[in-house]
C-alpha positions in Angstrom: 62.6 138.7 69.0 62.8 142.3 68.2 64.4 143.0 64.8 65.1 146.6 65.4 67.5 145.8 68.2 69.6 143.5 66.1 69.0 143.3 62.9 72.2 141.5 61.6 71.2 138.4 63.7 67.9 137.2 62.9 67.3 133.6 63.3 66.6 132.8 59.7 70.2 133.9 59.0 72.1 132.1 61.3 74.0 129.0 59.9 73.3 125.8 61.6 76.2 124.5 63.7 77.4 121.0 62.8 79.1 118.8 65.6 82.4 117.3 64.9 82.9 113.2 65.5 85.4 112.1 68.0 88.2 110.7 66.1 89.2 107.0 67.9 92.5 106.8 69.3 92.9 110.6 70.1 92.5 112.6 73.5 91.9 111.5 76.9 90.8 108.3 75.9 93.7 106.9 74.7 95.9 107.9 77.9 96.9 105.3 80.0 95.0 104.8 82.9 96.4 105.6 86.0 95.9 104.3 89.6 94.4 105.8 92.5 96.6 107.5 95.4 95.4 107.9 98.6 97.8 109.9 100.6 97.2 109.5 104.8 99.0 112.8 106.6 100.1 111.8 110.1 102.2 114.7 110.9 100.2 116.2 113.9 99.5 112.7 115.2 103.3 111.9 115.0 104.1 115.2 116.5 102.0 114.8 119.4 103.2 111.2 120.2 100.1 109.7 119.2 100.8 107.5 116.4 104.3 106.1 115.0 103.9 105.7 111.2 105.8 102.8 110.9 103.8 100.7 112.8 100.4 102.3 111.0 101.9 101.1 107.5 102.7 97.6 108.8 99.0 98.2 109.9 97.9 99.1 106.8 100.0 96.3 105.2 98.0 93.5 107.0 94.6 94.4 107.4 93.6 96.0 103.5 91.9 93.4 101.8 92.0 92.3 98.5 89.6 89.8 97.0 88.2 89.1 100.7 91.9 88.2 102.0 93.8 90.3 104.3 97.5 91.3 103.5 96.7 90.2 99.7 98.0 93.3 98.3 100.1 91.7 95.3 100.8 94.1 92.6 97.4 95.8 92.6 98.2 98.1 95.8 101.1 99.5 96.9 102.3 101.3 100.5 104.9 103.3 100.8 106.1 106.1 104.0 107.8 109.5 103.3 108.4 110.9 106.7 105.2 111.3 108.3 102.9 110.6 105.1 101.6 107.4 104.3 101.0 106.7 100.4 98.2 104.0 99.4 98.4 103.6 95.7 96.1 101.6 93.8 96.9 100.7 90.0 93.1 99.5 89.5 90.5 99.1 91.9 89.7 95.4 92.2 85.8 94.8 92.8 86.4 93.5 96.2 89.1 95.4 98.0 88.5 97.1 101.4 90.4 99.9 102.9 90.4 99.6 107.1 
């Protein structure tokens, strides 16, 4: 440390920095957690006549497992189709959920 280069910023003259404790109930922790959203884009497969999105949506509804049971979507998993995109929305990822 050379005093002649920066005489004002000596280590003894600097004030210590104090950290503020986070306030409970404010900030990102207080926001309601949203679920996960998986988007499957099937535009190229559908335009090439390889895949039918309505049949694929039906397949996903039958094969997704929640708590070890296939087709047991309940309120935790929602599957919707928008033109050539399939959206799988999960409100809370359970421990035993399998996407095919």
